[in-house]
C-alpha positions in Angstrom: -28.4 -43.2 -20.5 -25.3 -43.5 -18.3 -23.8 -46.1 -20.6 -24.2 -43.7 -23.7 -22.6 -40.8 -21.8 -19.7 -43.0 -20.7 -19.3 -44.3 -24.3 -19.3 -40.8 -25.6 -16.7 -39.7 -23.1 -14.4 -42.6 -24.1 -14.8 -41.8 -27.7 -13.9 -38.1 -27.1 -10.8 -39.2 -25.1 -9.7 -41.6 -27.8 -10.2 -38.9 -30.5 -8.2 -36.4 -28.5 -5.4 -38.8 -27.7 -5.2 -39.8 -31.4 -4.2 -36.2 -32.3 -0.6 -35.4 -31.5 0.7 -32.0 -30.7 4.1 -31.3 -32.0 6.3 -29.5 -29.4 9.8 -28.5 -30.3 12.4 -27.6 -27.8 13.4 -23.9 -27.9 15.9 -21.8 -26.1 14.7 -19.2 -23.6 17.2 -16.3 -23.3 16.9 -14.0 -20.3 18.9 -10.8 -19.9 19.8 -9.6 -16.5 22.6 -7.7 -14.7 24.9 -10.7 -14.4 25.0 -14.5 -14.0 22.9 -16.4 -11.5 25.4 -18.2 -9.3 22.9 -20.9 -8.2 19.4 -22.1 -9.1 18.8 -23.0 -5.4 16.3 -20.4 -4.0 17.9 -20.7 -0.6 21.6 -20.4 -1.4 22.0 -16.6 -1.9 20.2 -13.5 -0.7 21.3 -10.8 -3.1 19.4 -8.7 -5.6 20.4 -10.4 -8.8 19.7 -13.9 -7.3 16.4 -12.9 -5.9 15.4 -11.5 -9.4 16.2 -14.7 -11.1 14.7 -17.0 -8.5 11.5 -14.7 -8.3 10.9 -15.6 -12.0 11.1 -19.3 -11.4 9.7 -19.9 -8.0 6.5 -18.8 -6.2 6.5 -18.4 -2.5 3.9 -19.6 0.0 3.0 -16.0 0.8 3.4 -12.6 -0.9 2.5 -9.0 -0.4 -0.5 -6.9 -1.4 -0.4 -3.4 -2.9 -0.3 -2.0 0.7 2.5 -4.5 1.5 0.5 -6.6 3.9 1.0 -10.3 3.9 -1.2 -12.1 1.4 -1.6 -15.7 0.3 0.2 -17.0 -2.8 0.6 -20.8 -2.9 -0.7 -21.1 0.7 -4.4 -20.5 0.9 -4.5 -20.1 4.6 -2.4 -20.5 7.7 -2.6 -20.3 11.5 -0.1 -20.1 14.3 -0.2 -23.2 16.5 2.6 -22.2 18.8 5.0 -19.2 19.1 7.4 -20.6 16.5 5.1 -22.9 14.4 2.8 -21.9 11.6 0.5 -24.4 10.0 
């Protein structure tokens, strides 16, 4: 039974890999108030730069509707010393 299910799985993978998905490069145009001066999220702390970076990077934490700290990429954290969070 296990051999048959493995054989079926291999057949499905082979069939799916035989199909090719055509992807063409396209241009994404974004309108904003000005030009982004850097793509480094730590380089500048201004409204325009934060707007551009906020659409490309997700932080470890975020804010809820009531503006309390909430997890984003981080699922949990704890303070191990006064200046260290893990």
